[in-house]
PAZAPA-4460 file (N, C-alpha, C; in steps of 0.05 Angstrom, whole numbers, plus 32768, in hexadecimal, padded with zeros to 4 digits):
% residues 322
    n_x    n_y    n_z   ca_x   ca_y   ca_z    c_x    c_y    c_z   seq   type   mol
   8ABA   88AD   8BBE   8AB9   88C3   8BD7   8AA0   88B9   8BDD     1      X     A
   8A98   88BB   8BF7   8A80   88BE   8C07   8A74   88CE   8BFD     2      X     A
   8A58   88C3   8BFF   8A3F   88D7   8BF5   8A36   88E5   8C11     3      X     A
   8A33   88D3   8C26   8A33   88E8   8C43   8A45   88D1   8C58     4      X     A
   8A4C   88E1   8C67   8A5C   88E0   8C83   8A46   88E8   8C96     5      X     A
   8A3D   88DA   8CA9   8A2E   88DB   8CCA   8A44   88D9   8CE1     6      X     A
   8A3D   88F8   8CEA   8A4B   88F5   8D08   8A3B   88EF   8D18     7      X     A
   8A3E   88E0   8D2D   8A28   88CD   8D3F   8A14   88B6   8D37     8      X     A
   8A11   88AA   8D4B   8A04   8890   8D4C   89F0   8889   8D5B     9      X     A
   89E7   889D   8D69   89D7   88A5   8D76   89BA   88A6   8D63    10      X     A
   89A4   88A3   8D73   8988   88A2   8D63   8985   88BD   8D46    11      X     A
   8991   88CE   8D4C   8994   88DD   8D31   89A3   88D2   8D24    12      X     A
   89BE   88CD   8D1E   89D0   88C8   8D0F   89C4   88A7   8D02    13      X     A
   89BF   889C   8D13   89B8   8880   8D04   8997   887C   8CF3    14      X     A
   8991   888E   8D00   8970   8897   8CEE   8977   889C   8CD7    15      X     A
   8989   88BD   8CDA   8983   88BF   8CBC   899F   88B1   8CA7    16      X     A
   89AE   88A3   8CB2   89BB   8887   8CA2   89A5   8877   8C9B    17      X     A
   899F   8869   8CAA   8991   8854   8CA2   8979   885F   8C82    18      X     A
   896D   8878   8C8D   8960   8884   8C69   896F   8887   8C53    19      X     A
   898B   8896   8C5E   8997   889D   8C40   89A6   8887   8C38    20      X     A
   89AD   8873   8C47   89C0   8858   8C38   89AB   884D   8C22    21      X     A
   8991   8856   8C20   8986   884B   8C0B   898A   8851   8BF3    22      X     A
   8999   8867   8BF6   899C   8871   8BD3   89C0   887B   8BD2    23      X     A
   89C9   8880   8BEF   89E9   888C   8BED   89F9   8877   8BFA    24      X     A
   8A0B   8879   8BFA   8A29   8873   8C04   8A28   8884   8C1F    25      X     A
   8A2B   8872   8C3B   8A2C   8883   8C4F   8A3D   886D   8C64    26      X     A
   8A46   8889   8C6F   8A64   887A   8C8E   8A55   888D   8CA6    27      X     A
   8A56   887A   8CB5   8A52   888A   8CD5   8A65   8886   8CDC    28      X     A
   8A6B   8899   8CF9   8A7C   889F   8D0D   8A7A   88A9   8D29    29      X     A
   8A8C   889A   8D32   8A7C   88A4   8D4F   8A95   88A2   8D69    30      X     A
   8A94   88B8   8D7B   8AAE   88B6   8D89   8AAA   889F   8D9E    31      X     A
   8A94   8894   8DA1   8A92   8885   8DB1   8A9B   8865   8DA8    32      X     A
   8A9E   8858   8DBC   8A9F   883C   8DBE   8A90   882A   8DAA    33      X     A
   8A71   882E   8DAD   8A5F   881D   8DA8   8A47   8837   8D9E    34      X     A
   8A31   8828   8D8B   8A1E   8832   8D7A   8A08   883F   8D9D    35      X     A
   89F5   8851   8D8E   89E7   885A   8DA3   89E8   8871   8DB0    36      X     A
   89F9   8887   8DB2   89FA   8899   8DBA   89F6   889A   8DDA    37      X     A
   89DD   88AB   8DE3   89D4   88B3   8E03   89C9   8897   8DFF    38      X     A
   89B9   8885   8DEF   89AD   886E   8DEF   89C3   8854   8DF2    39      X     A
   89DB   885E   8E03   89EF   8843   8E07   89E5   882B   8E0C    40      X     A
   89F0   8815   8E0A   89ED   8806   8E20   8A03   87FB   8E2D    41      X     A
   8A09   87F8   8E49   8A24   87E9   8E59   8A20   87D3   8E5A    42      X     A
   8A31   87BC   8E4C   8A34   879E   8E52   8A46   879C   8E66    43      X     A
   8A3C   878C   8E75   8A4A   8786   8E94   8A58   8766   8E80    44      X     A
   8A45   8759   8E7B   8A54   873B   8E77   8A37   872B   8E62    45      X     A
   8A3E   8724   8E4F   8A26   8717   8E42   8A11   8730   8E3F    46      X     A
   89FD   8723   8E45   89E1   872E   8E32   89DB   8741   8E54    47      X     A
   89ED   873E   8E6A   89EA   8756   8E81   89F6   8770   8E81    48      X     A
   89E1   8783   8E85   89F0   8794   8E85   89DE   87B1   8E91    49      X     A
   89DC   87C8   8E83   89D0   87E0   8E86   89C9   87F3   8E74    50      X     A
   89B2   880B   8E73   89AC   8810   8E61   89BC   882A   8E6D    51      X     A
   89D5   8838   8E5F   89E0   8848   8E6B   89D6   8866   8E6A    52      X     A
   89C6   886B   8E64   89B1   888A   8E59   899D   8887   8E54    53      X     A
   8992   8888   8E3E   8973   888B   8E3B   8965   886E   8E50    54      X     A
   894F   8873   8E54   8943   8850   8E60   8934   884C   8E54    55      X     A
   891E   8856   8E46   8907   8855   8E3A   8903   8860   8E26    56      X     A
   88ED   885F   8E13   88DF   886D   8DFC   88C7   886B   8E0A    57      X     A
   88B2   8889   8E07   8898   888D   8E10   8894   889C   8DF2    58      X     A
   888C   888C   8DDD   8888   8898   8DC2   8868   88AE   8DC5    59      X     A
   8872   88C2   8DB0   8852   88D7   8DB6   8841   88E0   8DA3    60      X     A
   885D   88E3   8D89   8851   88E6   8D6B   8846   88CF   8D5E    61      X     A
   8833   88D6   8D49   8830   88B9   8D3D   883F   88B0   8D2C    62      X     A
   884A   88C2   8D1B   886D   88B3   8D0F   8877   88A4   8D1D    63      X     A
   887F   88AD   8D37   8891   88A2   8D48   8884   8889   8D5A    64      X     A
   886F   888C   8D59   885B   8875   8D64   885E   8858   8D54    65      X     A
   8858   8867   8D35   8859   8852   8D25   8872   883F   8D16    66      X     A
   8881   884E   8D23   88A6   884D   8D23   88B6   8835   8D2F    67      X     A
   88A1   883A   8D4D   88AC   8822   8D61   8894   8814   8D62    68      X     A
   8883   880F   8D58   8873   87F7   8D57   8878   87E2   8D47    69      X     A
   8885   87EA   8D2E   8891   87DB   8D17   88AE   87CF   8D25    70      X     A
   88B6   87E4   8D33   88D1   87D0   8D49   88CA   87C4   8D58    71      X     A
   88A9   87C1   8D65   88A7   87B2   8D79   88A1   8792   8D61    72      X     A
   8892   8797   8D57   888E   877C   8D47   88A4   8772   8D38    73      X     A
   88BA   8782   8D36   88DB   8772   8D2A   88E6   876A   8D46    74      X     A
   88DD   876F   8D5C   88E7   8765   8D76   88FC   8774   8D7C    75      X     A
   8901   878A   8D71   8918   879D   8D78   8912   87AC   8D90    76      X     A
   88F4   87B6   8D96   88E8   87C6   8DB4   88D8   87AB   8DC0    77      X     A
   88D4   87AF   8DDC   88BF   87AA   8DEB   88BD   87C0   8DF9    78      X     A
   88A2   87AA   8E09   8895   87C3   8E1E   88A0   87BD   8E3B    79      X     A
   88A6   87DE   8E4B   88B6   87D1   8E61   8896   87CF   8E78    80      X     A
   8899   87BB   8E80   8878   87BA   8E96   888F   87B9   8EBD    81      X     A
   887B   87BA   8EC2   8886   87B7   8EDD   8877   87D0   8EF2    82      X     A
   8884   87D8   8F09   887B   87EC   8F1C   888D   8802   8F1B    83      X     A
   8880   8812   8F0F   8894   882C   8F0D   888E   8840   8F1E    84      X     A
   889A   8846   8F38   888F   8851   8F4C   8898   8870   8F47    85      X     A
   8884   8885   8F52   888D   889E   8F5A   8898   88A2   8F77    86      X     A
   88AA   88AB   8F80   88AF   88A8   8FA0   88A6   88C9   8FAE    87      X     A
   889E   88DB   8F94   8896   88F3   8F98   886A   88EA   8F98    88      X     A
   885F   88EA   8FB8   8851   88DF   8FB6   8832   88F7   8FAA    89      X     A
   883E   8911   8FA4   8826   8919   8F9B   882D   8914   8F7B    90      X     A
   8831   890B   8F67   882E   88FF   8F4F   882F   88E0   8F4E    91      X     A
   880B   88E4   8F41   87FD   88CD   8F3A   880E   88B9   8F27    92      X     A
   8811   889C   8F28   881F   8895   8F14   880B   8889   8F00    93      X     A
   8816   8890   8EDF   8806   888B   8ED1   8806   886E   8ECC    94      X     A
   87EE   885F   8EC5   87F3   884C   8EC0   87F4   8843   8EA3    95      X     A
   87EE   884C   8E94   87E8   8854   8E7C   8807   8861   8E6B    96      X     A
   880F   8863   8E73   882F   8878   8E6D   8843   8858   8E64    97      X     A
   8848   885B   8E41   8855   8847   8E36   8868   8845   8E40    98      X     A
   8885   8837   8E40   889A   8832   8E45   88A5   8819   8E32    99      X     A
   88BC   8827   8E26   88C0   8813   8E0E   88E0   8806   8E10   100      X     A
   88EE   87FA   8E09   8908   87FA   8E0E   890B   87E1   8DFD   101      X     A
   8927   87E1   8DF4   8936   87CF   8DE4   8939   87B7   8DF0   102      X     A
   892F   879F   8DD8   8935   8784   8DE4   894C   877A   8DF4   103      X     A
   8961   8784   8DE5   8978   877A   8DF1   898F   878F   8E00   104      X     A
   8981   87B1   8DF7   898C   87C8   8E09   897F   87DA   8DF4   105      X     A
   8983   87F3   8DFC   896F   8810   8DF5   8980   8818   8DDF   106      X     A
   899E   8809   8DD7   89A8   8813   8DBE   89A2   8803   8DA9   107      X     A
   8990   87F6   8DB0   8980   87E2   8D97   897C   87E6   8D7A   108      X     A
   896B   8808   8D85   895A   880E   8D70   8970   881E   8D5B   109      X     A
   8986   8826   8D5E   89A0   8830   8D55   89AC   8820   8D46   110      X     A
   89AD   8800   8D4C   89BB   87EA   8D46   89AC   87E1   8D32   111      X     A
   8999   87DD   8D33   8983   87D8   8D1D   8985   87ED   8D00   112      X     A
   8981   8804   8D0A   8985   8817   8CF8   899D   8815   8CE3   113      X     A
   89B4   8814   8CF5   89CC   8812   8CE9   89D3   87FE   8CDF   114      X     A
   89BF   87DB   8CDD   89C4   87CC   8CD0   89CB   87CF   8CB8   115      X     A
   89EA   87C3   8CB0   89F7   87C8   8C8B   8A02   87DD   8C87   116      X     A
   8A07   87EE   8CA1   8A15   880A   8C91   8A2F   8810   8CA4   117      X     A
   8A46   8817   8C91   8A61   8818   8C9E   8A5E   882A   8CBA   118      X     A
   8A6A   881C   8CD2   8A6A   8829   8CE8   8A86   882B   8CF9   119      X     A
   8A91   883D   8CFF   8AA8   884B   8D09   8AA1   8852   8D29   120      X     A
   8AAC   8844   8D39   8AB5   8847   8D50   8AC8   8859   8D5F   121      X     A
   8AC9   8864   8D74   8ADD   886E   8D73   8AF1   887F   8D63   122      X     A
   8AE5   8887   8D55   8AE9   88A6   8D3B   8ADC   88C1   8D3C   123      X     A
   8AEF   88CD   8D5C   8AE6   88EC   8D5A   8AE9   88FE   8D46   124      X     A
   8AD9   8910   8D3D   8AD5   8928   8D25   8ADE   893A   8D37   125      X     A
   8AF9   8946   8D28   8B0A   8956   8D3B   8B0B   8976   8D22   126      X     A
   8B01   8974   8D0A   8B05   898D   8CF8   8AF9   897E   8CE5   127      X     A
   8AEA   8996   8CD4   8AE1   8996   8CBC   8AE9   89AC   8CB1   128      X     A
   8AEC   89A4   8C93   8AF3   89BD   8C78   8AE4   89B2   8C6A   129      X     A
   8AD4   89C9   8C54   8AC5   89C9   8C3E   8AD6   89D3   8C27   130      X     A
   8AE1   89B5   8C1A   8AF9   89BB   8C02   8AE4   89B7   8BDD   131      X     A
   8ADC   89CE   8BDD   8AD5   89C8   8BBA   8AB8   89BD   8BBE   132      X     A
   8AB6   89A8   8BB7   8AA0   8995   8BB7   8A9E   8984   8BCB   133      X     A
   8AAE   8983   8BDF   8AA8   896A   8BF0   8AB0   897A   8C0B   134      X     A
   8AAD   8967   8C20   8ABD   896D   8C40   8AD6   895E   8C41   135      X     A
   8AE8   8966   8C55   8AFA   8959   8C57   8AFA   895B   8C79   136      X     A
   8AFA   8944   8C81   8AEC   893A   8C9F   8B0B   8931   8CAB   137      X     A
   8B14   893B   8CC5   8B28   8933   8CCF   8B27   8925   8CE6   138      X     A
   8B2A   890C   8CED   8B22   8906   8D0B   8B3E   8901   8D23   139      X     A
   8B2D   88FB   8D38   8B4F   8907   8D52   8B60   88EF   8D42   140      X     A
   8B61   88DA   8D3E   8B72   88C9   8D3B   8B8A   88D3   8D24   141      X     A
   8B7C   88E8   8D1A   8B91   88F4   8D01   8B84   88E4   8CE0   142      X     A
   8B6F   88CC   8CE4   8B5D   88C7   8CCF   8B56   88E1   8CB9   143      X     A
   8B4A   88DC   8CA1   8B39   88F0   8C9A   8B2F   88DE   8C84   144      X     A
   8B21   88F1   8C7E   8B07   88EA   8C6A   8B05   88FC   8C56   145      X     A
   8AF2   88F1   8C3F   8AEB   890E   8C30   8ACB   88FC   8C23   146      X     A
   8AB8   8918   8C2A   8A9B   890A   8C22   8A88   8926   8C16   147      X     A
   8A79   8914   8C07   8A6C   8933   8BF5   8A4F   8941   8C0F   148      X     A
   8A48   8939   8C1B   8A35   8939   8C2F   8A44   8934   8C48   149      X     A
   8A3C   8944   8C63   8A40   8945   8C7F   8A30   8947   8C8F   150      X     A
   8A25   8938   8CA1   8A0C   893F   8CAF   8A17   8934   8CCA   151      X     A
   8A10   894D   8CDD   8A20   8947   8CF8   8A04   8944   8D10   152      X     A
   8A06   892C   8D1A   89F6   8924   8D2B   89FA   8924   8D47   153      X     A
   8A09   893B   8D54   8A0F   893E   8D72   8A0A   8955   8D7C   154      X     A
   8A09   8955   8D91   8A03   8969   8DA9   8A04   8986   8D97   155      X     A
   89EF   8998   8DA3   89FA   89BA   8D99   8A08   89C2   8DA2   156      X     A
   8A1F   89CB   8DB0   8A3C   89D1   8DBA   8A4F   89C1   8DA2   157      X     A
   8A57   89AC   8DA6   8A60   899B   8D8E   8A5A   89A3   8D6A   158      X     A
   8A42   89A3   8D6E   8A3F   89AC   8D50   8A3E   89C5   8D48   159      X     A
   8A3D   89D8   8D5F   8A46   89F8   8D58   8A62   89FC   8D55   160      X     A
   8A6F   89F4   8D64   8A8F   89F1   8D5F   8A97   89E4   8D49   161      X     A
   8A90   89D6   8D3A   8A99   89C4   8D21   8A8F   89D7   8D08   162      X     A
   8A77   89DF   8D0E   8A71   89E9   8CF8   8A61   89FD   8CF3   163      X     A
   8A64   8A12   8D05   8A58   8A32   8D14   8A61   8A3A   8CF1   164      X     A
   8A72   8A3D   8CEB   8A7E   8A50   8CDB   8A72   8A3E   8CB4   165      X     A
   8A67   8A2A   8CB8   8A5F   8A2A   8C9C   8A3F   8A2A   8C9F   166      X     A
   8A3C   8A2E   8CB3   8A0E   8A30   8CBB   8A08   8A4A   8CBA   167      X     A
   89F9   8A56   8C99   89F3   8A6D   8C97   89D7   8A7D   8CA9   168      X     A
   89C7   8A63   8CB4   89B5   8A6E   8CC4   89B5   8A7A   8CDF   169      X     A
   89A8   8A83   8CEF   89A9   8A8F   8D09   89A9   8A70   8D1E   170      X     A
   89AF   8A59   8D11   89AB   8A3E   8D23   89B9   8A3A   8D43   171      X     A
   89D4   8A40   8D3A   89EB   8A42   8D55   89E8   8A61   8D66   172      X     A
   89D0   8A75   8D60   89C9   8A88   8D69   89B2   8A82   8D81   173      X     A
   89AD   8A6A   8D84   8995   8A5E   8D8E   89A3   8A55   8DAD   174      X     A
   8994   8A59   8DBF   89A6   8A5E   8DE2   8999   8A3E   8DED   175      X     A
   89AF   8A2F   8DE0   89AB   8A15   8DEA   89B3   8A09   8E00   176      X     A
   89A8   89FD   8E16   89AF   8A00   8E30   89B2   89DC   8E34   177      X     A
   89C2   89CE   8E31   89BC   89B6   8E2F   89C2   89A4   8E4B   178      X     A
   89B0   8991   8E50   89B1   8987   8E70   89C5   8971   8E71   179      X     A
   89D1   8975   8E89   89E2   8955   8E93   89D4   894B   8EA4   180      X     A
   89E5   8937   8EA6   89DA   8924   8EC1   8A01   8916   8EC8   181      X     A
   89F1   8904   8EDE   8A07   88F7   8EE3   89F7   88D5   8EE2   182      X     A
   8A04   88BA   8EDB   89FE   88A9   8EE5   8A10   8894   8EEB   183      X     A
   8A06   8883   8F06   8A08   886E   8F0C   89FC   8851   8F0A   184      X     A
   8A0E   8847   8EFA   8A13   882B   8EF8   8A1D   881D   8F13   185      X     A
   8A04   8807   8F1C   8A09   87F8   8F36   8A02   87E1   8F37   186      X     A
   8A0E   87CB   8F42   8A06   87B0   8F43   8A0E   87AD   8F60   187      X     A
   89F4   879D   8F6A   89EF   8797   8F8B   89DD   877C   8F8B   188      X     A
   89E1   8775   8F9F   89D6   8755   8FB2   89BF   8755   8FA2   189      X     A
   89AA   8741   8F9F   898D   8741   8F98   897F   874A   8FB6   190      X     A
   8972   8761   8FB2   8962   8772   8FC2   8944   8762   8FC9   191      X     A
   8943   8758   8FBE   8920   8758   8FBA   890F   8769   8FAD   192      X     A
   8915   877F   8FA6   890B   8797   8F9C   88F2   8788   8F7F   193      X     A
   88DB   8797   8F80   88CE   8792   8F6D   88C2   879F   8F57   194      X     A
   88D3   87C1   8F5F   88CB   87DA   8F4A   88DA   87D2   8F35   195      X     A
   88D4   87DF   8F1D   88DF   87DE   8F0E   88F3   87F8   8F02   196      X     A
   88EB   8810   8F13   88F1   8828   8F0B   88E6   8836   8F2B   197      X     A
   88F8   8853   8F29   88EF   8867   8F3D   88F5   8883   8F35   198      X     A
   88DB   8889   8F3C   88E4   88AE   8F34   88E0   88C3   8F4D   199      X     A
   88F2   88CC   8F4D   88F7   88E8   8F65   88EF   88F8   8F60   200      X     A
   88EC   890A   8F7B   88EB   8921   8F7B   8902   892C   8F84   201      X     A
   8918   8928   8F87   8931   892C   8F9E   893E   893F   8F87   202      X     A
   8952   894D   8F8F   895F   8962   8F82   8981   8951   8F80   203      X     A
   8981   893B   8F87   899C   892D   8F7B   899E   891A   8F72   204      X     A
   8981   8906   8F70   8985   88F0   8F5E   8964   88EC   8F4E   205      X     A
   8969   88EB   8F38   894F   88F1   8F2F   893B   88DC   8F20   206      X     A
   8944   88CD   8F1F   8949   88AA   8F12   8955   888E   8F1A   207      X     A
   893E   8877   8F1C   894D   8862   8F25   8942   884C   8F1B   208      X     A
   8958   883E   8F00   8944   8825   8EFD   8956   8812   8F03   209      X     A
   8940   87FF   8EFF   894F   87E2   8F12   894E   87CD   8EF7   210      X     A
   8962   87C4   8EE6   8963   87BF   8ECB   896B   87A3   8EC7   211      X     A
   895A   8793   8EDD   894F   8779   8EDE   8936   8776   8EDE   212      X     A
   892E   878C   8EE0   890B   8786   8EDA   8909   878B   8EBF   213      X     A
   891D   8792   8EA4   8914   8791   8E8A   8912   877A   8E84   214      X     A
   8922   876A   8E8C   891D   874B   8E88   8928   8745   8E69   215      X     A
   8946   8749   8E6D   8952   8745   8E51   896A   8730   8E5C   216      X     A
   896B   872E   8E79   897B   8717   8E85   8972   8709   8EA1   217      X     A
   8984   86F6   8EAD   8977   86EA   8EC4   8995   86EE   8ED7   218      X     A
   8997   86FB   8EE4   89AD   86FF   8EF5   89A6   86FB   8F19   219      X     A
   89C3   86E8   8F27   89BC   86EB   8F43   89C7   8709   8F49   220      X     A
   89C5   871C   8F3E   89CD   8739   8F50   89B3   874A   8F49   221      X     A
   89B8   8763   8F53   89A0   8775   8F47   89AF   878F   8F3D   222      X     A
   89AE   8799   8F1F   89B9   87AD   8F14   89A6   87C6   8F13   223      X     A
   89A4   87DE   8F1A   89A8   87F2   8F18   89B6   880F   8F0E   224      X     A
   89A8   8820   8F00   89AD   883A   8EF3   89A2   8848   8EFE   225      X     A
   89AD   8861   8F11   89A9   8870   8F21   89AE   888F   8F0B   226      X     A
   89A1   88A3   8F11   89A8   88B9   8EF8   899B   88D0   8F0E   227      X     A
   89B3   88E2   8F0A   89AC   88FE   8F1B   8993   8910   8F10   228      X     A
   8993   891C   8F1B   8982   893E   8F0E   8996   8948   8EF7   229      X     A
   8985   8955   8EE2   8995   896A   8EDC   899C   897E   8EE6   230      X     A
   8990   898B   8EF8   89A0   8995   8F11   89BA   8992   8F21   231      X     A
   89B6   8971   8F23   89CB   896F   8F32   89EA   896A   8F1E   232      X     A
   89DC   8962   8F06   89EE   895C   8EF3   8A02   8973   8EEA   233      X     A
   89E8   898F   8EE5   8A00   89A5   8EDB   8A0D   89B5   8EF2   234      X     A
   8A19   89AF   8F09   8A1C   89B3   8F1D   8A49   89A5   8F1C   235      X     A
   8A38   898B   8F0D   8A53   8978   8F1A   8A54   896D   8F03   236      X     A
   8A42   896B   8EEA   8A5A   8953   8ED4   8A70   8960   8EC1   237      X     A
   8A7A   8979   8ECF   8A8F   897F   8EC5   8AA8   8972   8ED8   238      X     A
   8AA6   8973   8EF6   8AB3   896B   8F0C   8ABB   894C   8F12   239      X     A
   8AAA   893C   8F11   8A9B   8929   8F10   8AB6   8911   8F12   240      X     A
   8AC8   8911   8F03   8ADD   8903   8EF2   8AF6   8909   8F05   241      X     A
   8AF2   8915   8F1D   8B07   8924   8F30   8B08   8910   8F49   242      X     A
   8AE7   8909   8F46   8ADC   88FF   8F6A   8AC4   88ED   8F5B   243      X     A
   8ACC   88D8   8F4E   8AB2   88C0   8F42   8AAA   88BA   8F5E   244      X     A
   8ABC   88B2   8F6E   8AB4   889B   8F87   8AA8   88B2   8F95   245      X     A
   8AA6   88C7   8F9D   8A98   88D5   8FAA   8A7B   88D5   8FA0   246      X     A
   8A76   88E0   8F83   8A5F   88EC   8F7A   8A54   88C9   8F71   247      X     A
   8A65   88B9   8F73   8A52   8898   8F73   8A42   8898   8F89   248      X     A
   8A4F   8897   8F9D   8A42   8895   8FBF   8A32   88A5   8FBC   249      X     A
   8A2D   88BD   8FBB   8A1D   88D5   8FBB   8A04   88C4   8FB3   250      X     A
   8A02   88BF   8F97   89ED   88AE   8F86   89E3   88A1   8F9A   251      X     A
   89F2   888A   8FA2   89E9   8874   8FAA   89DA   8878   8FC1   252      X     A
   89E6   8886   8FD2   89DA   888D   8FE6   89C6   8898   8FE9   253      X     A
   89C1   88AA   8FDF   89A6   88B1   8FD3   898E   889E   8FD0   254      X     A
   899D   888C   8FB6   8989   8875   8FB4   8979   885A   8FCD   255      X     A
   898F   8857   8FDF   8988   884B   8FF7   8976   8859   9005   256      X     A
   8979   8878   900B   896C   8882   901E   894F   8884   900E   257      X     A
   894B   888F   8FF7   8933   8899   8FED   8920   887A   8FE9   258      X     A
   892C   8866   8FDB   891F   8850   8FD8   891A   8834   8FF0   259      X     A
   892A   883F   9001   892F   882B   9020   8936   8814   900C   260      X     A
   8945   880F   8FFB   894B   87F4   8FF4   8965   87E5   9005   261      X     A
   8960   87D0   9014   897C   87C7   9023   8990   87BD   900F   262      X     A
   89A8   87C5   900E   89BF   87BF   8FFF   89D5   87B2   900E   263      X     A
   89DF   879D   900A   89EF   8791   901F   8A06   878B   9016   264      X     A
   8A0F   8791   8FF7   8A25   8789   8FE5   8A1E   87A2   8FCA   265      X     A
   8A37   87A8   8FC6   8A38   87B6   8FAD   8A4F   87A8   8F9E   266      X     A
   8A44   8798   8F83   8A5B   878A   8F74   8A6A   879C   8F67   267      X     A
   8A62   87B1   8F52   8A69   87C0   8F49   8A5C   87D7   8F3D   268      X     A
   8A6B   87F3   8F3B   8A64   8810   8F34   8A70   881D   8F1D   269      X     A
   8A63   8827   8F0F   8A6C   883C   8EFA   8A5C   8850   8EFA   270      X     A
   8A69   886D   8EF7   8A5D   8884   8EEF   8A6B   8899   8EE1   271      X     A
   8A59   88A6   8ED2   8A5D   88AD   8EB5   8A4E   88C4   8EB8   272      X     A
   8A57   88D9   8EAA   8A49   88EE   8EA7   8A42   88FA   8E8E   273      X     A
   8A29   8905   8E88   8A1C   8906   8E64   8A17   8925   8E6B   274      X     A
   8A2E   8935   8E5C   8A2C   8950   8E62   8A1E   895B   8E4C   275      X     A
   8A13   8955   8E37   8A04   8957   8E26   89F1   8943   8E25   276      X     A
   89E5   8944   8E38   89C6   892C   8E3B   89AF   8933   8E23   277      X     A
   89A7   894C   8E2B   8991   8958   8E1C   8989   897B   8E19   278      X     A
   8972   8981   8E0A   8970   8997   8E0D   8950   8999   8E10   279      X     A
   8947   89AF   8E23   8929   89A2   8E30   891C   89C5   8E1A   280      X     A
   892A   89D5   8E09   8918   89ED   8DFC   891B   89E7   8DE1   281      X     A
   8905   89D8   8DD3   8906   89D4   8DBB   8907   89EE   8DA9   282      X     A
   891C   89EB   8D8F   891F   89FE   8D7C   890C   8A01   8D6C   283      X     A
   8906   8A16   8D5D   88EE   8A17   8D48   88F2   8A08   8D2D   284      X     A
   890A   89F8   8D2B   8914   89EE   8D10   8919   89CF   8D20   285      X     A
   8918   89BB   8D07   891E   8999   8D16   893A   8997   8D11   286      X     A
   8944   89A4   8CF1   8957   899A   8CEE   8967   89AE   8CE0   287      X     A
   897E   89A6   8CD7   898D   89BE   8CC8   8999   89B2   8CA3   288      X     A
   8993   89BD   8C92   89A0   89B9   8C7C   89A7   89C7   8C5E   289      X     A
   89C0   89C4   8C5A   89C2   89D5   8C45   89D4   89C5   8C31   290      X     A
   89C8   89C8   8C18   89C2   89B8   8C04   89DB   89C2   8BF7   291      X     A
   89E1   89D9   8BFA   89FE   89E3   8BE6   8A12   89E5   8BED   292      X     A
   8A16   89D6   8C01   8A28   89D1   8C0D   8A2F   89B0   8C1E   293      X     A
   8A18   89A8   8C1A   8A11   8991   8C1E   8A15   8986   8C4D   294      X     A
   8A09   89A1   8C51   8A0B   899C   8C75   89F4   899C   8C7F   295      X     A
   89F2   8982   8C93   89D8   897E   8C9F   89E1   8972   8CBA   296      X     A
   89D0   8988   8CCE   89CF   897E   8CE5   89B2   897B   8CEE   297      X     A
   89B3   8960   8D03   899B   8958   8D0D   89A2   894D   8D2F   298      X     A
   898E   894E   8D3E   8988   8940   8D5E   897F   8948   8D6D   299      X     A
   8977   893F   8D7C   8964   893F   8D8C   895F   8954   8D9D   300      X     A
   8972   896B   8D9F   8978   8985   8DA9   8962   8999   8D95   301      X     A
   8969   8994   8D85   8950   8999   8D6C   8930   89A2   8D81   302      X     A
   8927   898D   8D83   890B   8989   8D8B   8902   898B   8DAA   303      X     A
   8917   897D   8DB5   8913   897F   8DD4   8928   8968   8DE2   304      X     A
   891D   8956   8DFB   892E   894C   8E05   8927   8927   8DFF   305      X     A
   8910   8922   8DF1   8914   890A   8DF2   891C   88FC   8DDC   306      X     A
   8927   88E4   8DD6   8936   88D8   8DBD   891F   88E2   8DAC   307      X     A
   8903   88D3   8DA6   88F1   88DD   8D95   88F6   88F6   8D87   308      X     A
   8902   8909   8D91   890B   8920   8D80   8926   891A   8D73   309      X     A
   892F   8912   8D84   8950   8915   8D68   8942   88F7   8D4E   310      X     A
   892F   88DF   8D49   8925   88D8   8D3B   8917   88E9   8D2C   311      X     A
   8905   88F9   8D38   88F4   8912   8D25   8909   891F   8D1B   312      X     A
   891C   8933   8D24   8934   893B   8D1B   893E   8931   8CFF   313      X     A
   8943   891C   8D05   894B   890A   8CEB   893D   8906   8CD1   314      X     A
   8928   88FF   8CE1   8913   88F5   8CC2   890F   8918   8CB4   315      X     A
   8910   8923   8CC6   8906   8949   8CB9   891D   894D   8CA5   316      X     A
   8938   8945   8CB4   8951   894F   8CA5   894F   8937   8C84   317      X     A
   894F   891F   8C8B   8947   890D   8C73   8937   891E   8C5A   318      X     A
   8921   8920   8C6D   890C   8929   8C51   8916   894D   8C3E   319      X     A
   8926   8958   8C53   8931   896D   8C45   8948   896C   8C32   320      X     A
   894F   8954   8C34   896D   894A   8C26   895E   893B   8C0C   321      X     A
   8946   8931   8C12   893C   891C   8BFE   8928   892F   8BEC   322      X     A
***
């Protein structure tokens, strides 16, 4: 029987798995097709692709800075240089603001942490039961496993739905409002653009990334990531699937208008809705652990919207377990 089953392969799930594997038998399950959670990398062909969600890291805590410095030395992370523009002229560009990205994609951190760990993808957990001294876990494909301990590294609403009847504290009494956003992946003709990214003060389009500027590949076309504001995402993430072309064009037209970049031809588009993107309001605790039944919960939503918060949450949970 497994010692720990971990649900979620984002930064929290991969971090807790990395530390627990030194002493315990581990399995990781994720409903997505690949590793990384909202740090996923959408491959187009070969090394060419898009950072689908998270665009960069900017470490703040000493502990996380130390961790990312090690990953830079191991060539898992690198600096994202270039001209990061603020289209809001009232905001001054901070030239000292560090931006770190994965050498091959922003899911590189999770890939590094999950090395030599058994991972199961397209494996969505649908039900959990406590049976004597273990957990019974059933997945949507009707497969099931038993595990002594269970760790949920998933968004607040999903964790609440699965485990609220087992949690003895007031964790799920917290009012956690998850941010939502729409992301468009766009491939165009070479535009001659020399900026790495654009921050806006628009109510619809919040952020634009030039993927070519991350210098992971050379390609004869420009790749862009367009991310909506949370305000716009909140209104439309639930309904975008019925009008994908419409919302794709809304973000692309905003991109053209705000940046003045001339696009002659579009070769590829893809739109995705991040319903549970992040939580902007930190909780008073960084993780949850009940050793009597072997249930742990961690995620960035404990500490705030940054990927760093997810890493800190997992480290906090690991310290509680050990």
